[in-house]
C-alpha positions as CSV (number, residue, x, y, z in Angstrom):
1,X,-0.1,-0.2,0.3
2,X,2.8,2.5,0.9
3,X,4.6,1.7,-2.6
4,X,1.2,2.7,-4.4
5,X,0.9,6.3,-2.5
6,X,4.2,7.2,-2.8
7,X,6.6,4.7,-5.2
8,X,9.6,2.9,-3.9
9,X,11.8,5.8,-3.1
10,X,9.2,6.8,0.1
11,X,9.0,2.9,1.0
12,X,12.7,2.8,1.0
13,X,13.1,6.2,3.1
14,X,10.4,4.9,5.8
15,X,12.0,1.6,5.9
16,X,15.6,3.1,6.5
17,X,14.1,5.8,9.0
18,X,12.3,2.9,10.9
19,X,15.1,0.8,11.0
20,X,17.1,3.7,12.6
21,X,14.6,4.4,15.0
22,X,13.7,0.6,16.2
23,X,17.3,0.1,16.5
24,X,18.2,3.0,19.1
25,X,14.6,2.0,20.8
26,X,15.6,-1.7,21.0
27,X,19.1,-0.9,22.7
28,X,17.2,1.2,25.3
29,X,14.4,-1.2,25.9
30,X,17.3,-4.0,26.8
31,X,19.0,-1.5,28.6
32,X,15.6,-0.7,30.7
33,X,15.1,-3.9,31.3
34,X,18.8,-4.5,32.7
35,X,17.6,-1.7,35.5
36,X,14.1,-3.2,35.8
37,X,12.5,-0.3,34.5
38,X,9.5,-2.3,33.6
39,X,7.1,0.7,33.0
40,X,9.4,2.2,30.5
41,X,10.2,-1.4,28.7
42,X,6.4,-1.2,28.2
43,X,6.6,1.9,26.9
44,X,9.6,1.6,24.5
45,X,7.8,-1.7,23.1
46,X,4.7,0.5,22.3
47,X,6.4,3.0,20.6
48,X,7.8,0.2,18.4
49,X,4.7,-1.8,17.9
50,X,2.6,0.5,15.5
51,X,5.5,1.5,13.1
52,X,6.5,-2.5,12.8
53,X,3.1,-3.4,11.9
54,X,2.4,-0.5,9.5
55,X,6.2,-1.3,7.5
56,X,4.6,-5.3,7.3
57,X,6.8,-6.5,10.1
58,X,4.5,-8.4,11.9
59,X,6.6,-10.6,14.2
60,X,8.0,-7.5,15.9
61,X,5.1,-5.8,16.5
62,X,3.5,-8.8,18.1
63,X,6.4,-9.5,20.6
64,X,6.4,-5.5,20.7
65,X,2.4,-5.8,22.3
66,X,3.2,-8.8,24.4
67,X,6.0,-7.4,25.6
68,X,4.0,-3.9,26.3
69,X,1.5,-5.9,27.7
70,X,3.8,-8.2,30.2
71,X,5.5,-4.9,31.1
72,X,2.1,-2.8,32.3
73,X,1.0,-6.2,34.1
74,X,4.1,-6.1,36.2
75,X,5.1,-9.6,34.8
76,X,8.7,-9.5,35.0
77,X,9.4,-13.1,33.9
78,X,7.4,-12.5,30.5
79,X,8.5,-8.9,30.3
80,X,12.2,-10.4,30.4
81,X,10.9,-13.2,27.5
82,X,9.0,-10.3,25.5
83,X,12.5,-8.4,25.5
84,X,14.4,-11.5,23.9
85,X,11.9,-11.5,21.4
86,X,11.5,-8.3,20.1
87,X,15.4,-8.4,20.0
88,X,15.3,-11.5,17.8
89,X,12.3,-10.2,15.9
90,X,14.1,-6.6,15.1
91,X,17.0,-8.4,13.8
92,X,15.2,-10.7,11.3
93,X,12.7,-7.6,10.5
94,X,16.0,-5.4,10.0
95,X,17.2,-8.3,7.5
96,X,14.3,-8.6,5.6
97,X,14.1,-4.8,5.6
98,X,17.8,-4.4,4.8
99,X,17.7,-7.0,1.6
100,X,14.4,-4.8,0.3
101,X,15.5,-1.4,0.4
102,X,19.8,-1.7,1.0
103,X,21.3,-0.9,4.3
104,X,20.6,2.1,6.6
């Protein structure tokens, strides 16, 4: 759908912007988890979730949704597992997005 609205150049720009944003946010997510700041982990996961889904990274969006919910509920084991899932799914999404547009 994005390609139909703005063409390949717009899609590439959006994907590269997302990759840069998400890379920074995932690093912060891991840092906050290490500090036991679960509310902040939930907030960061929320910030990544919708953009990931809009760009077709559904598994990343789902991992973020799970992490967000667990963090808001104060479920530390589930939130910790979610952080690892977000890291894993971001790596997979990034590989897919880099192949689509070239590295950011």
